[in-house]
C-alpha positions as a Markdown table, in Angstrom:
| # | Residue | x | y | z |
|---|---|---|---|---|
| 1 | Met | 15.3 | 28.5 | 16.7 |
| 2 | Thr | 17.3 | 28.0 | 19.9 |
| 3 | Glu | 16.8 | 24.4 | 20.8 |
| 4 | Thr | 19.8 | 22.1 | 20.9 |
| 5 | Val | 19.9 | 19.8 | 17.8 |
| 6 | Val | 20.8 | 16.3 | 18.9 |
| 7 | Gln | 22.3 | 14.0 | 16.3 |
| 8 | Pro | 20.9 | 10.5 | 16.4 |
| 9 | Ser | 23.1 | 7.4 | 16.5 |
| 10 | Glu | 24.9 | 6.3 | 13.4 |
| 11 | Ser | 22.6 | 3.3 | 13.0 |
| 12 | Ala | 19.6 | 5.6 | 12.6 |
| 13 | Lys | 21.1 | 7.6 | 9.8 |
| 14 | Pro | 20.1 | 6.7 | 6.2 |
| 15 | Asp | 22.9 | 6.6 | 3.6 |
| 16 | Tyr | 23.4 | 10.1 | 2.1 |
| 17 | Ala | 26.9 | 9.6 | 0.7 |
| 18 | Gly | 27.2 | 11.8 | -2.3 |
| 19 | Lys | 23.9 | 13.6 | -1.8 |
| 20 | Ala | 23.8 | 17.4 | -2.0 |
| 21 | Val | 21.9 | 18.0 | 1.2 |
| 22 | Thr | 22.5 | 16.6 | 4.7 |
| 23 | Tyr | 20.8 | 16.8 | 8.1 |
| 24 | Ser | 23.7 | 19.1 | 9.2 |
| 25 | Asp | 22.6 | 21.5 | 6.4 |
| 26 | Val | 19.1 | 21.6 | 7.9 |
| 27 | Ala | 20.4 | 22.2 | 11.4 |
| 28 | Gln | 22.6 | 25.0 | 10.2 |
| 29 | Ala | 19.7 | 26.5 | 8.3 |
| 30 | Ala | 17.7 | 26.5 | 11.5 |
| 31 | Asp | 20.3 | 28.6 | 13.2 |
| 32 | Arg | 20.6 | 30.9 | 10.1 |
| 33 | Ile | 16.9 | 31.7 | 9.9 |
| 34 | Asp | 16.4 | 32.0 | 13.7 |
| 35 | Gly | 15.0 | 35.4 | 14.5 |
| 36 | Tyr | 13.8 | 36.0 | 11.0 |
| 37 | Ala | 11.4 | 33.1 | 10.2 |
| 38 | Val | 8.4 | 32.4 | 12.5 |
| 39 | Arg | 8.5 | 29.3 | 14.6 |
| 40 | Thr | 5.0 | 28.3 | 13.6 |
| 41 | Pro | 3.0 | 26.4 | 16.3 |
| 42 | Leu | 1.9 | 22.7 | 16.2 |
| 43 | Met | -1.9 | 22.7 | 16.7 |
| 44 | Arg | -4.7 | 20.3 | 17.4 |
| 45 | His | -8.5 | 20.7 | 16.9 |
| 46 | Pro | -11.1 | 18.3 | 18.1 |
| 47 | Ala | -13.2 | 18.6 | 14.9 |
| 48 | Leu | -10.2 | 17.4 | 12.8 |
| 49 | Asp | -9.3 | 14.6 | 15.3 |
| 50 | Glu | -12.9 | 13.4 | 15.2 |
| 51 | Arg | -13.1 | 13.6 | 11.4 |
| 52 | Ala | -9.9 | 11.7 | 10.9 |
| 53 | Gly | -10.3 | 9.3 | 13.8 |
| 54 | Ala | -6.7 | 10.1 | 14.7 |
| 55 | Thr | -4.5 | 12.5 | 16.7 |
| 56 | Val | -3.8 | 15.2 | 14.1 |
| 57 | Leu | -1.1 | 17.8 | 14.6 |
| 58 | Ile | -1.3 | 20.8 | 12.2 |
| 59 | Lys | 1.8 | 22.8 | 11.3 |
| 60 | Pro | 0.3 | 26.1 | 9.9 |
| 61 | Glu | 3.0 | 27.5 | 7.6 |
| 62 | Asn | 0.3 | 29.8 | 6.2 |
| 63 | Leu | 1.3 | 31.9 | 9.4 |
| 64 | Gln | 4.9 | 32.1 | 8.2 |
| 65 | Arg | 6.5 | 35.4 | 7.1 |
| 66 | Ser | 5.3 | 36.1 | 3.5 |
| 67 | Gly | 2.4 | 33.7 | 4.0 |
| 68 | Ser | 4.1 | 30.4 | 3.3 |
| 69 | Phe | 7.0 | 28.1 | 4.2 |
| 70 | Lys | 8.9 | 29.4 | 1.2 |
| 71 | Phe | 10.4 | 32.2 | 3.2 |
| 72 | Arg | 12.6 | 29.7 | 5.1 |
| 73 | Gly | 14.4 | 28.3 | 2.1 |
| 74 | Ala | 14.7 | 31.7 | 0.3 |
| 75 | Phe | 16.2 | 33.4 | 3.3 |
| 76 | Asn | 18.6 | 30.6 | 4.0 |
| 77 | Cys | 19.7 | 30.6 | 0.3 |
| 78 | Leu | 20.1 | 34.3 | 0.0 |
| 79 | Asn | 22.2 | 34.4 | 3.2 |
| 80 | Leu | 24.6 | 32.0 | 1.6 |
| 81 | Ile | 25.2 | 34.1 | -1.5 |
| 82 | Pro | 28.6 | 35.8 | -1.2 |
| 83 | Glu | 28.4 | 39.6 | -0.5 |
| 84 | Glu | 30.0 | 40.5 | -3.8 |
| 85 | Ala | 27.4 | 38.5 | -5.8 |
| 86 | Arg | 24.5 | 39.9 | -3.8 |
| 87 | Ser | 25.2 | 43.4 | -5.2 |
| 88 | Lys | 24.1 | 42.1 | -8.7 |
| 89 | Gly | 20.8 | 40.9 | -7.3 |
| 90 | Val | 18.8 | 37.7 | -7.5 |
| 91 | Val | 16.3 | 36.2 | -10.0 |
| 92 | Ala | 13.6 | 33.6 | -9.3 |
| 93 | Cys | 10.8 | 31.8 | -11.0 |
| 94 | Ser | 7.5 | 31.3 | -9.1 |
| 95 | Ser | 3.7 | 31.2 | -9.3 |
| 96 | Gly | 3.7 | 33.3 | -6.1 |
| 97 | Asn | 4.9 | 31.8 | -2.8 |
| 98 | His | 8.5 | 31.4 | -3.7 |
| 99 | Ala | 8.3 | 34.8 | -5.3 |
| 100 | Gln | 7.1 | 36.4 | -2.0 |
| 101 | Gly | 9.7 | 34.4 | 0.0 |
| 102 | Val | 12.5 | 35.6 | -2.2 |
| 103 | Ala | 11.2 | 39.2 | -2.4 |
| 104 | Ala | 10.7 | 39.4 | 1.4 |
| 105 | Ser | 14.2 | 37.9 | 2.1 |
| 106 | Ala | 15.8 | 40.2 | -0.5 |
| 107 | Arg | 14.2 | 43.2 | 1.2 |
| 108 | Ile | 15.5 | 42.3 | 4.6 |
| 109 | Leu | 19.0 | 41.7 | 3.2 |
| 110 | Gly | 19.1 | 44.8 | 0.9 |
| 111 | Val | 19.3 | 42.7 | -2.3 |
| 112 | Glu | 17.5 | 43.6 | -5.6 |
| 113 | Ala | 15.1 | 40.9 | -6.7 |
| 114 | Thr | 13.5 | 40.1 | -10.1 |
| 115 | Ile | 10.8 | 37.5 | -10.1 |
| 116 | Val | 9.5 | 35.7 | -13.2 |
| 117 | Met | 5.8 | 34.9 | -12.6 |
| 118 | Pro | 3.0 | 33.4 | -14.7 |
| 119 | Ala | 0.5 | 36.0 | -15.9 |
| 120 | Asp | -2.3 | 33.9 | -14.5 |
| 121 | Ala | -0.9 | 33.7 | -11.0 |
| 122 | Pro | -3.4 | 34.7 | -8.3 |
| 123 | Arg | -3.7 | 38.5 | -8.2 |
| 124 | Ile | -2.8 | 38.7 | -4.5 |
| 125 | Lys | 0.5 | 36.9 | -5.1 |
| 126 | Leu | 1.5 | 39.3 | -7.9 |
| 127 | Glu | 0.5 | 42.3 | -5.8 |
| 128 | Arg | 2.3 | 41.1 | -2.7 |
| 129 | Thr | 5.5 | 40.3 | -4.5 |
| 130 | Arg | 5.6 | 43.8 | -5.9 |
| 131 | Ala | 4.7 | 45.2 | -2.5 |
| 132 | Phe | 7.9 | 43.5 | -1.1 |
| 133 | Gly | 9.8 | 45.6 | -3.6 |
| 134 | Ala | 10.6 | 43.0 | -6.3 |
| 135 | Asn | 10.5 | 43.6 | -10.0 |
| 136 | Val | 7.9 | 41.2 | -11.5 |
| 137 | Val | 8.3 | 39.9 | -15.1 |
| 138 | Thr | 5.2 | 38.0 | -16.3 |
| 139 | Tyr | 5.0 | 35.2 | -18.8 |
| 140 | Asp | 2.5 | 32.9 | -20.5 |
| 141 | Arg | 2.6 | 29.6 | -18.6 |
| 142 | Glu | 1.4 | 27.5 | -21.6 |
| 143 | Asn | 3.6 | 29.1 | -24.4 |
| 144 | Glu | 6.7 | 30.6 | -22.8 |
| 145 | Asp | 9.7 | 29.0 | -21.0 |
| 146 | Arg | 10.2 | 30.7 | -17.6 |
| 147 | Asp | 13.6 | 29.1 | -17.1 |
| 148 | Arg | 14.8 | 30.6 | -20.4 |
| 149 | Ile | 13.5 | 34.1 | -19.4 |
| 150 | Ala | 15.2 | 33.8 | -16.0 |
| 151 | Ala | 18.5 | 32.6 | -17.6 |
| 152 | Asn | 18.5 | 35.6 | -20.0 |
| 153 | Leu | 17.9 | 38.0 | -17.0 |
| 154 | Cys | 20.8 | 36.5 | -15.1 |
| 155 | Ala | 23.1 | 36.7 | -18.2 |
| 156 | Glu | 22.2 | 40.3 | -18.7 |
| 157 | Thr | 22.7 | 41.4 | -15.1 |
| 158 | Gly | 25.0 | 38.8 | -13.5 |
| 159 | Ala | 22.3 | 38.1 | -10.9 |
| 160 | Thr | 22.2 | 34.9 | -8.9 |
| 161 | Phe | 19.3 | 32.5 | -9.8 |
| 162 | Val | 17.4 | 31.2 | -6.8 |
| 163 | His | 15.6 | 27.9 | -7.8 |
| 164 | Pro | 12.3 | 27.3 | -6.1 |
| 165 | Phe | 13.1 | 23.7 | -5.1 |
| 166 | Asn | 16.1 | 22.2 | -6.8 |
| 167 | Asp | 18.7 | 24.0 | -4.7 |
| 168 | Pro | 20.5 | 22.5 | -1.6 |
| 169 | Ala | 20.3 | 25.7 | 0.4 |
| 170 | Val | 16.5 | 26.0 | -0.4 |
| 171 | Ile | 15.9 | 22.4 | 0.6 |
| 172 | Ala | 17.8 | 22.8 | 3.8 |
| 173 | Gly | 15.8 | 25.9 | 4.7 |
| 174 | Gln | 12.5 | 24.1 | 4.0 |
| 175 | Gly | 13.7 | 21.2 | 6.1 |
| 176 | Thr | 13.5 | 23.4 | 9.2 |
| 177 | Val | 9.7 | 22.8 | 9.0 |
| 178 | Gly | 10.3 | 19.1 | 9.6 |
| 179 | Leu | 12.9 | 19.8 | 12.3 |
| 180 | Glu | 10.5 | 22.1 | 14.2 |
| 181 | Leu | 7.6 | 19.6 | 13.7 |
| 182 | Ala | 9.6 | 16.7 | 15.2 |
| 183 | Met | 10.8 | 18.8 | 18.2 |
| 184 | Gln | 7.3 | 20.1 | 18.9 |
| 185 | Ala | 5.7 | 16.7 | 18.8 |
| 186 | Ala | 8.4 | 15.4 | 21.2 |
| 187 | Glu | 7.7 | 18.3 | 23.5 |
| 188 | Leu | 4.0 | 17.1 | 23.6 |
| 189 | Gly | 5.2 | 13.6 | 24.4 |
| 190 | Leu | 3.8 | 12.3 | 21.0 |
| 191 | Gln | 5.5 | 9.9 | 18.5 |
| 192 | Leu | 4.5 | 10.7 | 14.9 |
| 193 | Asp | 3.4 | 7.8 | 12.8 |
| 194 | Asp | 2.8 | 9.7 | 9.6 |
| 195 | Val | 3.5 | 13.2 | 8.2 |
| 196 | Leu | 1.9 | 14.6 | 5.0 |
| 197 | Ala | 2.9 | 17.7 | 3.1 |
| 198 | Cys | 1.7 | 19.4 | -0.1 |
| 199 | Thr | 4.3 | 18.7 | -2.8 |
| 200 | Gly | 5.2 | 20.6 | -5.9 |
| 201 | Gly | 8.9 | 20.4 | -6.9 |
| 202 | Gly | 9.7 | 18.6 | -3.7 |
| 203 | Gly | 11.9 | 21.1 | -1.9 |
| 204 | Leu | 9.8 | 21.2 | 1.2 |
| 205 | Ser | 8.9 | 17.5 | 1.1 |
| 206 | Ser | 12.5 | 16.3 | 0.7 |
| 207 | Gly | 13.7 | 18.7 | 3.5 |
| 208 | Ile | 11.0 | 17.5 | 5.9 |
| 209 | Ala | 11.7 | 13.8 | 5.1 |
| 210 | Leu | 15.4 | 14.4 | 5.7 |
| 211 | Ala | 14.8 | 16.0 | 9.1 |
| 212 | Leu | 12.3 | 13.4 | 10.1 |
| 213 | Ala | 14.7 | 10.6 | 9.2 |
| 214 | Phe | 17.2 | 11.9 | 11.8 |
| 215 | Lys | 14.8 | 13.1 | 14.5 |
| 216 | Thr | 12.1 | 10.4 | 14.3 |
| 217 | Pro | 13.2 | 7.7 | 11.9 |
| 218 | Ser | 10.1 | 5.5 | 12.4 |
| 219 | Thr | 7.8 | 8.2 | 11.0 |
| 220 | Arg | 6.5 | 7.7 | 7.4 |
| 221 | Phe | 6.4 | 10.8 | 5.1 |
| 222 | His | 3.9 | 11.2 | 2.3 |
| 223 | Thr | 3.7 | 13.5 | -0.6 |
| 224 | Val | 0.3 | 15.1 | -1.5 |
| 225 | Glu | -0.3 | 16.4 | -5.0 |
| 226 | Pro | -3.3 | 17.6 | -7.2 |
| 227 | Glu | -4.9 | 15.1 | -9.4 |
| 228 | His | -3.3 | 15.0 | -13.0 |
| 229 | Phe | -0.2 | 16.7 | -11.5 |
| 230 | Asp | 1.1 | 13.8 | -9.6 |
| 231 | Asp | 4.6 | 13.7 | -11.1 |
| 232 | Tyr | 6.2 | 13.0 | -7.7 |
| 233 | Lys | 3.9 | 10.1 | -6.9 |
| 234 | Arg | 4.4 | 8.5 | -10.3 |
| 235 | Ser | 8.2 | 9.2 | -10.3 |
| 236 | Leu | 8.6 | 7.6 | -6.9 |
| 237 | Glu | 6.7 | 4.5 | -8.0 |
| 238 | Ala | 8.7 | 4.3 | -11.2 |
| 239 | Gly | 12.0 | 5.0 | -9.6 |
| 240 | Ala | 12.8 | 7.6 | -12.3 |
| 241 | Leu | 11.9 | 11.2 | -13.0 |
| 242 | Leu | 8.6 | 11.6 | -14.8 |
| 243 | Ser | 6.8 | 14.8 | -16.0 |
| 244 | Asn | 3.3 | 16.1 | -16.1 |
| 245 | Glu | 1.6 | 16.3 | -19.5 |
| 246 | Arg | -0.1 | 19.5 | -18.6 |
| 247 | Lys | 1.4 | 22.8 | -17.2 |
| 248 | Ser | -1.8 | 24.3 | -15.9 |
| 249 | Gly | -5.4 | 23.4 | -15.1 |
| 250 | Ser | -5.6 | 23.1 | -11.3 |
| 251 | Ile | -6.6 | 25.6 | -8.7 |
| 252 | Cys | -3.6 | 24.3 | -6.7 |
| 253 | Asp | -1.3 | 26.7 | -8.5 |
| 254 | Ala | 1.5 | 26.4 | -6.0 |
| 255 | Leu | 1.9 | 22.7 | -6.7 |
| 256 | Leu | 2.1 | 22.7 | -10.5 |
| 257 | Ser | 5.8 | 21.9 | -11.1 |
| 258 | Glu | 6.4 | 20.1 | -14.4 |
| 259 | Thr | 8.7 | 17.4 | -12.9 |
| 260 | Pro | 10.4 | 16.6 | -9.6 |
| 261 | Gly | 13.7 | 18.3 | -8.7 |
| 262 | Glu | 16.6 | 15.9 | -9.0 |
| 263 | Ile | 18.1 | 16.7 | -5.6 |
| 264 | Gly | 14.8 | 16.3 | -3.7 |
| 265 | Phe | 13.9 | 13.2 | -5.7 |
| 266 | Ser | 17.2 | 11.6 | -4.7 |
| 267 | Ile | 16.2 | 12.1 | -1.0 |
| 268 | Leu | 12.5 | 11.2 | -1.3 |
| 269 | Arg | 13.1 | 8.0 | -3.3 |
| 270 | Gln | 14.9 | 6.7 | -0.1 |
| 271 | Leu | 12.5 | 8.2 | 2.5 |
| 272 | Ala | 9.0 | 8.8 | 1.1 |
| 273 | Gly | 6.1 | 6.4 | 1.7 |
| 274 | Glu | 3.0 | 6.1 | -0.3 |
| 275 | Gly | 2.0 | 9.3 | -2.3 |
| 276 | Val | -1.5 | 10.7 | -2.3 |
| 277 | Thr | -3.5 | 12.8 | -4.8 |
| 278 | Ile | -6.5 | 15.0 | -4.2 |
| 279 | Thr | -9.0 | 16.7 | -6.5 |
| 280 | Asp | -9.6 | 20.5 | -6.8 |
| 281 | Glu | -13.0 | 19.9 | -5.2 |
| 282 | Glu | -11.4 | 18.2 | -2.2 |
| 283 | Ala | -8.9 | 21.1 | -2.0 |
| 284 | Leu | -11.7 | 23.6 | -1.9 |
| 285 | Asp | -13.5 | 21.6 | 0.8 |
| 286 | Ala | -10.3 | 21.7 | 2.9 |
| 287 | Val | -10.0 | 25.4 | 2.4 |
| 288 | Ala | -13.5 | 25.8 | 3.7 |
| 289 | Phe | -12.9 | 23.4 | 6.7 |
| 290 | Ala | -9.7 | 25.3 | 7.6 |
| 291 | Phe | -11.6 | 28.6 | 7.6 |
| 292 | Arg | -14.8 | 27.4 | 9.4 |
| 293 | Glu | -13.3 | 25.0 | 11.9 |
| 294 | Leu | -9.6 | 25.8 | 12.4 |
| 295 | Lys | -10.1 | 29.6 | 11.9 |
| 296 | Leu | -7.2 | 29.6 | 9.4 |
| 297 | Val | -7.0 | 31.1 | 5.9 |
| 298 | Val | -5.3 | 28.6 | 3.5 |
| 299 | Glu | -4.9 | 28.6 | -0.3 |
| 300 | Pro | -6.0 | 25.5 | -2.2 |
| 301 | Gly | -2.5 | 24.1 | -2.8 |
| 302 | Gly | -1.6 | 24.8 | 0.8 |
| 303 | Ala | -4.6 | 22.8 | 2.0 |
| 304 | Ala | -3.8 | 19.7 | -0.1 |
| 305 | Ala | -2.4 | 17.7 | 2.9 |
| 306 | Leu | -5.5 | 18.7 | 4.9 |
| 307 | Ala | -7.7 | 17.5 | 2.1 |
| 308 | Ala | -5.9 | 14.1 | 2.1 |
| 309 | Val | -6.6 | 13.7 | 5.8 |
| 310 | Leu | -10.2 | 14.8 | 5.6 |
| 311 | Thr | -10.9 | 12.4 | 2.7 |
| 312 | Gly | -9.2 | 9.4 | 4.3 |
| 313 | Lys | -6.7 | 8.9 | 1.5 |
| 314 | Leu | -4.5 | 7.1 | 3.9 |
| 315 | Pro | -5.4 | 4.6 | 6.7 |
| 316 | Leu | -4.8 | 6.9 | 9.7 |
| 317 | Lys | -7.4 | 5.7 | 12.2 |
| 318 | Gly | -5.9 | 5.5 | 15.7 |
| 319 | Lys | -2.6 | 7.0 | 14.6 |
| 320 | Thr | -0.7 | 10.2 | 15.5 |
| 321 | Val | -0.2 | 12.2 | 12.3 |
| 322 | Ser | 0.9 | 15.6 | 11.3 |
| 323 | Leu | 0.1 | 17.7 | 8.2 |
| 324 | Val | 1.6 | 20.9 | 6.9 |
| 325 | Leu | -0.6 | 23.8 | 5.7 |
| 326 | Thr | 1.9 | 25.2 | 3.3 |
| 327 | Gly | 0.5 | 28.6 | 2.4 |
| 328 | Gly | -2.3 | 31.1 | 2.9 |
| 329 | Asn | -2.0 | 33.4 | -0.1 |
| 330 | Ile | -5.4 | 33.1 | -1.5 |
| 331 | Asp | -7.4 | 35.5 | -3.6 |
| 332 | Pro | -10.7 | 36.6 | -1.9 |
| 333 | Asp | -12.7 | 35.3 | -4.9 |
| 334 | Met | -11.2 | 31.8 | -4.5 |
| 335 | Leu | -11.9 | 31.9 | -0.8 |
| 336 | Met | -15.5 | 32.8 | -1.4 |
| 337 | Arg | -15.7 | 30.0 | -4.0 |
| 338 | Ala | -14.6 | 27.5 | -1.4 |
| 339 | Leu | -17.0 | 28.9 | 1.3 |
| 340 | Ser | -20.0 | 28.9 | -1.1 |
| 341 | Arg | -19.7 | 25.1 | -1.8 |
């Protein structure tokens, strides 16, 4: 990204004293990933505008390197690992998108990567992670602790652990989505009223909200989660970290974090507006809409924000809004399931 980043006035800045991530971190991450990450476009489609009764701007991170926004945070994080530590490799836990982001980044930087992935992760995500050159260690999502497995691997090898969302460098990298989005909307002469993004652990959402707070402070940010896995929505309403009772059971596999990350939560509790939940059926309908109308291939979790707009979960009529399609790593069988509805 080559645009000049302009700091807003002091009066526009929220209070981040003592917080682990700042707007400056996001701006520096944008410079760091420039030339490696794709500057995804900001798109409009008349069918979506008509359906929503609003001006809808689509940020298709399914077109990002490795197929999701996760490449941004992973590449920024790996870049910040000291050279001597890189030689011992990295370890990450992921259902697939962070896995591919870390694996792709590690391949570019010449770092050995080991990824702990659930055995029931979509086949395409397992295959693509291995194709990037990473060593994949699978586990049972219901009965095994992925964090313990990863910790043991790090202890054995001295590798650096790259958290999928509760890491300042990862959050800063994901925040470049919000920075680009705000700049692109301004280039179109549009003022964003609301922005929605699919939310798992909150790395992307907190990064976007942080960037928007500085670039376009009047914009409201909203989390979107699968039904029964709305730990972020409930946590923000309660003002305290809450967990999901279940660890699996939704087709939105990319969004099934057990509890919000502490760093992202500390940001979103200041900046997030009303949270939204969607059903698996609504996610599948959004996948089909993206394919048929937008000509985009999106996975169910990556289509959650689109599902929220299509179903009118928020009052958006007459507004200018943006949504992030977070990933496109979908198994062919799942895509056919969506299209056959």
